[in-house]
C-alpha angles and dihedrals in degrees: 000000000000096000102205093047094041088225121153107218105179142005113202106311095341123097110220099181118085088224106116091203092070124086138154132213135172136200105252091192097052111096088214091055098229113207127206128201111205122202112188122201091012114223129200089252089062092071120107143059123333126194128205116192129187114202104215126137085290110033114237120208131188127183129206132181127219119206117188119208128181126258118278117264102237094207099050100022092232135109121280 
């Protein structure tokens, strides 16, 4: 879920958003079932806080923050 936009992106393996840049995967062999949210071709509007919630007997919530920076300027080695 993109927290600031209150936008649910995925539920389990299903992508809910109509944004084709969003996908979700998980490690089937990891006993902790680690999930990964993928955002391709990151845009400035993708920045912000994201929330992952697992609905078990006691809900578990994890937050992450995406910071978008510009591409590196090859001549100067800095950000554009």
